[in-house]
C-alpha positions as CSV (number, residue, x, y, z in Angstrom):
1,M,-14.2,89.0,49.6
2,S,-16.7,89.7,46.8
3,F,-19.7,92.0,47.0
4,D,-21.9,88.9,46.8
5,D,-21.0,88.2,50.5
6,P,-24.1,89.1,52.6
7,I,-21.8,90.9,55.1
8,E,-20.7,93.3,52.3
9,E,-24.2,94.0,51.1
10,P,-24.4,97.3,53.0
11,I,-21.2,98.4,51.3
12,R,-22.6,97.5,47.9
13,R,-25.5,99.8,48.6
14,I,-23.0,102.7,49.1
15,P,-21.7,103.1,45.5
16,G,-18.1,104.1,45.5
17,A,-17.7,103.6,49.2
18,A,-15.5,100.5,49.1
19,T,-12.6,102.7,50.4
20,R,-12.3,106.1,52.0
21,D,-11.4,107.7,48.7
22,G,-14.5,110.0,48.4
23,S,-14.9,113.5,49.7
24,L,-16.5,114.1,53.1
25,L,-19.8,115.3,51.6
26,A,-19.9,112.5,49.0
27,N,-19.4,109.8,51.7
28,I,-22.0,111.5,54.0
29,W,-24.6,111.5,51.2
30,R,-23.8,107.8,50.3
31,V,-24.5,106.8,53.9
32,A,-27.6,109.0,54.1
33,R,-29.0,107.6,50.8
34,R,-28.6,104.0,52.1
35,E,-30.3,104.8,55.4
36,L,-33.2,106.6,53.6
37,R,-33.7,103.8,51.1
38,E,-33.8,101.1,53.8
39,R,-36.2,103.0,56.0
40,V,-38.9,104.1,53.6
41,R,-39.0,100.7,51.9
42,S,-39.7,98.7,55.1
43,R,-43.1,97.5,56.1
44,L,-42.6,98.9,59.6
45,F,-42.3,102.4,58.1
46,F,-45.7,102.2,56.5
47,V,-47.4,100.7,59.6
48,S,-45.9,103.2,62.0
49,T,-46.8,106.1,59.7
50,A,-50.4,105.0,59.5
51,L,-50.6,104.5,63.3
52,L,-49.0,107.9,64.1
53,A,-51.3,109.6,61.6
54,V,-54.3,108.2,63.4
55,L,-52.9,109.2,66.8
56,A,-52.3,112.7,65.5
57,V,-55.9,113.0,64.4
58,V,-57.2,111.6,67.7
59,V,-55.1,114.1,69.7
60,S,-56.4,116.9,67.4
61,L,-59.9,116.0,68.2
62,T,-59.5,115.3,71.9
63,P,-56.8,117.5,73.4
64,V,-55.6,116.5,76.8
65,L,-55.5,119.4,79.2
66,I,-53.9,118.4,82.5
67,K,-54.4,120.8,85.5
68,M,-51.2,121.5,87.3
69,V,-51.4,123.9,90.2
70,D,-48.5,126.3,90.3
71,R,-47.6,125.9,94.0
72,G,-45.5,128.2,95.9
73,T,-46.3,131.3,93.9
74,T,-48.6,134.3,94.5
75,T,-51.0,135.3,91.7
76,T,-51.3,139.1,91.8
77,I,-54.7,140.3,90.4
78,L,-55.6,143.9,89.8
79,V,-59.2,144.8,90.9
80,V,-60.7,147.8,89.1
81,S,-64.0,149.6,89.6
82,E,-65.3,153.2,89.3
83,E,-66.8,152.7,92.8
84,A,-64.1,152.7,95.5
85,Q,-66.4,150.9,97.9
86,L,-67.1,148.1,95.3
87,T,-63.4,147.8,94.7
88,Q,-62.6,147.4,98.4
89,S,-65.5,145.1,99.2
90,S,-64.6,142.9,96.2
91,I,-61.0,142.6,97.5
92,N,-62.3,141.7,101.0
93,I,-64.7,139.1,99.8
94,L,-62.1,137.5,97.4
95,N,-59.6,137.3,100.3
96,A,-62.2,135.8,102.6
97,F,-63.4,133.1,100.2
98,I,-60.5,132.1,98.0
99,N,-57.4,133.4,99.7
100,P,-57.2,131.9,103.2
101,A,-54.3,132.6,105.4
102,P,-51.3,130.4,104.3
103,P,-49.4,128.2,106.8
104,P,-46.4,129.9,108.4
105,G,-43.5,130.3,106.0
106,Q,-45.6,130.1,102.8
107,Q,-46.8,132.7,100.4
108,P,-50.5,133.4,100.0
109,A,-52.1,132.0,96.8
110,Y,-53.4,135.4,95.7
111,A,-52.7,139.1,96.2
112,F,-55.5,141.5,95.2
113,V,-54.6,145.1,94.4
114,G,-57.2,147.9,94.0
115,A,-56.9,150.5,91.3
116,L,-58.9,153.1,89.4
117,P,-60.2,152.4,85.8
118,S,-57.6,152.9,83.1
119,D,-57.1,152.3,79.4
120,R,-53.9,150.4,80.2
121,V,-55.4,147.6,82.4
122,D,-54.9,144.9,79.7
123,S,-51.5,146.3,78.9
124,E,-50.4,146.0,82.5
125,V,-51.4,142.4,82.5
126,A,-49.7,141.7,79.1
127,E,-46.5,143.3,80.3
128,G,-46.3,141.1,83.3
129,H,-47.0,143.7,86.0
130,Y,-50.0,141.7,87.1
131,D,-51.1,138.2,86.5
132,G,-54.7,139.2,85.8
133,A,-57.1,142.1,86.1
134,L,-60.7,142.0,87.3
135,V,-62.8,145.0,86.1
136,A,-66.2,145.4,87.9
137,T,-68.9,147.6,86.4
138,R,-72.3,148.2,88.0
139,Q,-75.1,148.2,85.5
140,P,-78.2,150.6,85.8
141,S,-80.2,147.6,86.9
142,G,-77.8,147.1,89.9
143,Q,-76.3,144.0,88.4
144,I,-72.4,143.8,88.5
145,S,-70.6,142.8,85.3
146,F,-67.1,141.5,85.5
147,Q,-64.5,141.5,82.8
148,F,-61.4,139.4,83.7
149,Y,-58.2,139.9,81.7
150,V,-56.2,136.6,82.0
151,G,-52.4,136.7,81.9
152,E,-50.3,133.9,80.7
153,R,-49.4,132.7,84.2
154,I,-53.0,132.0,85.2
155,G,-54.1,128.4,84.5
156,A,-57.6,127.1,84.1
157,D,-57.7,125.9,87.7
158,R,-57.2,129.5,89.1
159,L,-59.6,130.9,86.6
160,Q,-62.4,128.7,88.0
161,V,-61.5,129.7,91.6
162,I,-61.8,133.4,90.6
163,Q,-65.3,132.7,89.2
164,V,-66.3,131.3,92.6
165,G,-65.1,134.5,94.2
166,I,-67.1,136.6,91.8
167,L,-70.3,134.7,92.6
168,A,-69.6,135.5,96.3
169,I,-69.2,139.2,95.5
170,G,-72.6,139.2,93.7
171,V,-74.3,137.5,96.7
172,F,-72.9,139.9,99.3
173,D,-73.5,143.0,97.1
174,W,-77.2,142.0,96.7
175,T,-77.5,141.4,100.4
176,E,-76.0,144.8,101.2
177,H,-78.3,146.7,98.9
178,N,-81.4,144.9,100.2
179,R,-80.6,145.1,103.9
180,G,-83.3,147.7,104.5
181,G,-86.1,145.5,103.2
182,G,-85.5,146.0,99.5
183,T,-87.3,143.6,97.1
184,A,-84.8,143.7,94.2
185,A,-84.6,140.3,92.5
186,W,-81.4,138.4,92.7
187,V,-79.4,138.6,89.4
188,P,-76.1,136.7,89.3
189,P,-73.2,138.8,88.2
190,S,-72.2,138.5,84.6
191,F,-68.7,137.2,83.8
192,Q,-66.5,137.4,80.7
193,S,-62.8,136.5,80.4
194,S,-60.3,137.2,77.7
195,Q,-56.7,135.9,77.5
196,V,-54.3,138.7,77.1
197,A,-51.4,138.0,74.6
198,G,-48.8,140.4,73.4
199,G,-45.7,140.8,71.4
200,G,-43.4,143.6,70.4
201,G,-46.4,145.5,69.0
202,G,-48.4,145.6,72.2
203,A,-51.1,143.6,73.9
204,Q,-54.3,142.3,72.5
205,P,-57.0,140.5,74.5
206,I,-58.2,137.4,72.8
207,G,-61.5,135.5,73.2
208,P,-61.9,132.2,75.0
209,S,-62.6,130.4,71.6
210,E,-59.3,131.6,70.1
211,Y,-57.4,130.8,73.3
212,A,-58.9,127.3,73.4
213,G,-57.8,126.9,69.7
214,R,-54.3,127.9,70.6
215,R,-54.1,125.4,73.4
216,I,-55.4,122.6,71.1
217,V,-52.7,123.5,68.5
218,G,-50.1,123.5,71.3
219,V,-51.2,120.1,72.5
220,V,-51.0,118.6,69.0
221,F,-47.6,120.1,68.2
222,V,-46.1,119.1,71.5
223,V,-47.3,115.5,71.3
224,L,-46.2,115.1,67.7
225,I,-42.7,116.6,68.3
226,F,-42.2,114.5,71.4
227,I,-43.3,111.2,69.9
228,T,-41.4,111.6,66.7
229,L,-38.1,112.9,68.2
230,V,-38.0,109.8,70.5
231,I,-39.0,107.4,67.8
232,Y,-36.5,108.7,65.2
233,G,-33.8,108.9,67.8
234,M,-34.4,105.2,68.5
235,W,-34.2,104.5,64.8
236,V,-30.7,106.0,64.8
237,A,-29.6,104.0,67.8
238,A,-31.2,100.8,66.6
239,G,-29.5,101.2,63.2
240,V,-26.0,101.4,64.9
241,V,-26.7,98.4,67.1
242,A,-27.9,96.3,64.2
243,E,-24.8,97.0,62.2
244,K,-22.6,96.2,65.2
245,S,-24.4,92.9,66.0
246,S,-24.1,91.7,62.4
247,R,-20.4,92.7,62.1
248,V,-21.3,95.1,59.3
249,M,-19.7,97.9,61.2
250,E,-16.2,96.4,60.5
251,L,-16.8,97.0,56.8
252,L,-18.6,100.3,57.1
253,I,-15.8,101.8,59.3
254,S,-13.3,100.9,56.6
255,A,-15.4,102.7,53.9
256,A,-16.2,105.9,55.9
257,S,-14.9,107.7,58.9
258,P,-16.9,107.8,62.2
259,Q,-17.8,111.5,61.4
260,E,-19.2,110.6,58.0
261,L,-21.2,107.6,59.4
262,V,-22.7,109.7,62.2
263,I,-23.7,112.6,60.0
264,G,-24.9,110.4,57.2
265,K,-27.1,108.3,59.5
266,V,-28.6,111.5,61.1
267,L,-29.2,113.0,57.6
268,G,-30.7,109.8,56.1
269,I,-32.9,108.9,59.0
270,G,-33.9,112.6,59.3
271,L,-35.1,112.6,55.6
272,A,-37.0,109.4,56.2
273,G,-38.5,111.0,59.3
274,L,-39.4,114.1,57.4
275,V,-41.3,112.0,54.8
276,Q,-43.2,110.3,57.6
277,Y,-43.7,113.5,59.5
278,I,-45.4,115.2,56.6
279,A,-47.7,112.2,56.2
280,I,-48.6,112.6,60.0
281,L,-48.8,116.3,60.2
282,L,-51.1,116.9,57.2
283,P,-54.0,114.9,58.7
284,A,-53.5,116.6,62.1
285,L,-53.5,120.1,60.6
286,S,-56.5,119.3,58.4
287,T,-58.4,118.0,61.5
288,L,-57.6,121.2,63.4
289,L,-58.7,123.4,60.5
290,L,-62.0,121.5,60.0
291,Q,-62.7,120.8,63.7
292,D,-65.6,123.3,63.7
293,R,-67.3,121.5,60.8
294,I,-66.6,118.1,62.3
295,A,-68.2,119.3,65.6
296,T,-71.2,120.6,63.7
297,A,-71.7,117.4,61.8
298,L,-71.4,115.2,64.9
299,L,-72.8,117.3,67.7
300,G,-75.1,119.8,65.8
301,S,-73.1,122.8,67.0
302,T,-69.6,124.0,67.6
303,S,-70.2,125.0,71.2
304,G,-66.9,125.1,73.1
305,L,-65.1,123.3,70.2
306,D,-64.5,126.0,67.7
307,V,-60.8,126.3,66.9
308,S,-59.5,129.6,65.6
309,I,-57.8,129.1,62.2
310,G,-55.7,132.2,63.1
311,A,-53.8,130.1,65.6
312,L,-52.1,128.3,62.7
313,T,-50.1,131.2,61.4
314,P,-47.3,130.9,58.9
315,G,-44.9,132.1,61.6
316,L,-45.9,129.4,64.1
317,L,-45.7,126.7,61.4
318,T,-42.2,127.9,60.4
319,A,-41.1,128.0,64.0
320,Y,-42.5,124.5,64.5
321,G,-40.6,123.2,61.5
322,A,-37.4,124.8,62.6
323,F,-37.7,123.4,66.1
324,W,-38.4,120.0,64.8
325,V,-35.3,120.0,62.5
326,L,-32.9,121.4,65.1
327,G,-34.4,119.2,67.8
328,F,-34.1,116.1,65.7
329,I,-30.4,116.7,64.9
330,L,-29.6,117.3,68.6
331,Y,-31.4,114.2,69.8
332,A,-30.3,112.0,66.9
333,L,-26.6,112.7,67.7
334,I,-27.2,111.7,71.3
335,Y,-29.0,108.5,70.3
336,A,-26.2,107.6,67.7
337,A,-23.6,107.9,70.4
338,A,-25.6,105.9,72.9
339,G,-26.2,103.1,70.3
340,S,-22.5,102.8,69.6
341,L,-21.9,101.8,73.2
342,V,-23.9,98.5,73.0
343,S,-23.8,95.5,70.7
344,R,-27.2,93.9,71.3
345,A,-30.8,95.0,70.9
346,E,-31.5,93.9,74.5
347,D,-28.9,96.3,75.8
348,L,-30.4,99.1,73.8
349,Q,-33.7,98.7,75.6
350,V,-32.0,99.3,78.9
351,L,-30.7,102.7,77.5
352,A,-34.1,103.6,76.0
353,L,-35.6,105.0,79.3
354,P,-32.6,107.1,80.3
355,L,-32.3,108.6,76.8
356,S,-36.1,109.4,76.8
357,I,-36.0,111.1,80.2
358,I,-34.4,114.2,78.7
359,A,-37.3,114.6,76.2
360,I,-39.9,113.6,78.8
361,G,-38.7,116.5,81.0
362,G,-39.3,119.0,78.2
363,Y,-42.7,117.4,77.4
364,I,-43.9,117.6,81.0
365,Q,-43.0,121.3,81.2
366,A,-44.7,122.0,77.9
367,V,-47.9,120.3,79.3
368,M,-47.6,122.4,82.5
369,A,-47.3,125.6,80.4
370,L,-50.4,124.6,78.4
371,S,-52.6,124.0,81.5
372,G,-50.9,125.8,84.4
373,G,-49.5,129.1,83.1
374,I,-46.0,130.2,82.4
375,S,-43.9,130.2,85.6
376,S,-40.4,131.6,85.9
377,F,-38.9,128.1,85.7
378,I,-40.8,127.2,82.5
379,R,-39.7,130.5,81.0
380,F,-36.1,129.6,81.8
381,S,-36.6,126.0,80.4
382,S,-37.7,127.5,77.1
383,Y,-34.1,128.7,76.5
384,V,-32.5,125.3,77.4
385,P,-31.5,123.6,74.1
386,F,-32.8,120.1,75.1
387,W,-36.2,121.5,76.2
388,S,-36.7,124.5,74.0
389,P,-38.3,122.5,71.1
390,F,-41.1,121.7,73.5
391,V,-41.4,124.6,75.9
392,M,-40.7,127.6,73.6
393,L,-43.0,126.1,71.0
394,T,-45.8,126.0,73.6
395,R,-45.1,129.6,74.7
396,L,-45.3,130.7,71.0
397,T,-48.7,128.9,70.7
398,I,-50.5,130.4,73.8
399,G,-48.4,133.1,75.3
400,R,-46.3,136.2,74.9
401,V,-42.8,135.8,73.5
402,E,-40.5,138.7,72.9
403,P,-38.4,138.6,69.7
404,W,-35.2,138.5,71.7
405,E,-36.4,135.4,73.6
406,L,-37.1,133.6,70.3
407,V,-33.7,134.5,68.9
408,L,-32.0,133.4,72.1
409,S,-33.8,130.1,72.2
410,F,-33.0,129.3,68.5
411,G,-29.4,130.6,69.0
412,L,-28.7,128.4,72.0
413,L,-30.3,125.4,70.3
414,A,-28.3,125.8,67.1
415,A,-25.0,126.5,69.0
416,S,-25.4,123.3,71.0
417,I,-25.6,121.1,68.0
418,P,-21.9,121.3,66.9
419,I,-20.9,120.9,70.6
420,V,-23.0,117.8,71.0
421,G,-22.0,116.5,67.6
422,F,-18.3,116.8,68.4
423,I,-18.8,114.8,71.6
424,A,-21.1,112.3,69.8
425,V,-18.6,111.6,67.1
426,R,-15.9,111.0,69.7
427,V,-18.1,108.6,71.7
428,Y,-19.2,106.9,68.5
429,S,-15.5,106.4,67.6
430,A,-14.9,104.7,71.0
431,G,-18.0,102.5,70.6
432,V,-17.4,101.2,67.1
433,L,-13.6,101.3,66.8
434,L,-13.2,99.4,70.1
435,Y,-15.1,96.6,68.5
436,G,-15.6,93.5,70.6
437,Q,-15.1,95.4,73.8
438,R,-17.5,97.1,76.1
439,P,-16.1,100.6,76.5
440,G,-16.1,101.8,80.0
441,A,-16.4,105.4,81.3
442,R,-12.6,105.8,81.2
443,Q,-12.4,104.7,77.6
444,I,-15.3,106.9,76.6
445,V,-13.7,110.0,78.3
446,G,-10.4,109.1,76.7
447,A,-12.0,108.8,73.3
448,I,-13.6,112.2,73.7
449,I,-10.3,113.8,74.6
450,S,-8.2,111.8,72.1
451,P,-10.3,109.8,69.6
452,P,-9.0,106.4,68.4
453,V,-7.5,106.3,64.9
């Protein structure tokens, strides 16, 4: 059969790959180069790149913050004041207004603990001893000012509830001081909040504007990494199915081993995805950096929309790139193995949802972390290889991550890739070498234990 035959066209695009004579790396690169060339030259590539770039800009401008109540947990808040009576009365009022008695068998929503003023109040919150700290100070005029240090486990919903309790404290305090017929004017208590973040070097409270900026960056990163991992994973699976349905696989498998085909496809499509990703990410990052100017031009001010450029640190961008690369390799191997088990595009659509559920689980937890605080389960999920590209990235954006946690997350993710790759190659072998058959569970397990030759 000559190379003019349309079935052998894919082999002609892999120079020197007519037989399995080349080295492992040479054959992998030939397969990768073919995949890269076919992807970046297609019309679909240009259309999808433009649409995703627009979506990234839209997400950058209008972040979606979903309120998720962290049920079943107790938020412990430290109440601090130089006046012991003010401390105790504040705790009593907060308990009465926002902390009703829970149903039998359930934990209360809040636990308020009184304490004397200390320089370590913010550090106590950053170190996780308390979820937040409310510092009350009486001004010479009689007005009470509140400073609330917000820990990473307190979401926007509970912050609003605390503000309601603070207003109640102000009302009852004014009533108490004017019980004897005083005529002091009612002045609402002042309230300021600052998110407490920390690392190995200690805790630092950050302002609401910077924290909002971090959340917006987190939303953009999580949405982008979720969409692109799923899309590029489907690219890999669809490529395998297309080759099987056109009987090209019979020729490819004679030119390269299953290992070379799997790694080559992941590498080639990964490079094509990287090209597209850069084209998507640059407009999104530019929008984030210029969001204050855009708000000024459109609204006349940056009230509530100013994004701290400091949130886009080189370390965060490096971590994002590393999580994307490692996450893509992991998911692409899974999609390649799944694509080899079907021979029609219609069958691949049936597999699309089950394959996406893994990534959806990580995405949902990342959204919960962005809007509902960092719970113990979300902290654990940030170490799980299939979810860490989403959840740990979110924690890096808005919360406190110790160096050992980051090393553990990256280490587990990197260690899982060869394990998943080993299984994926075996499943791929069963799928493509048992051509014309629909491999069942027994054949797949058999191929993993003893691959077909």
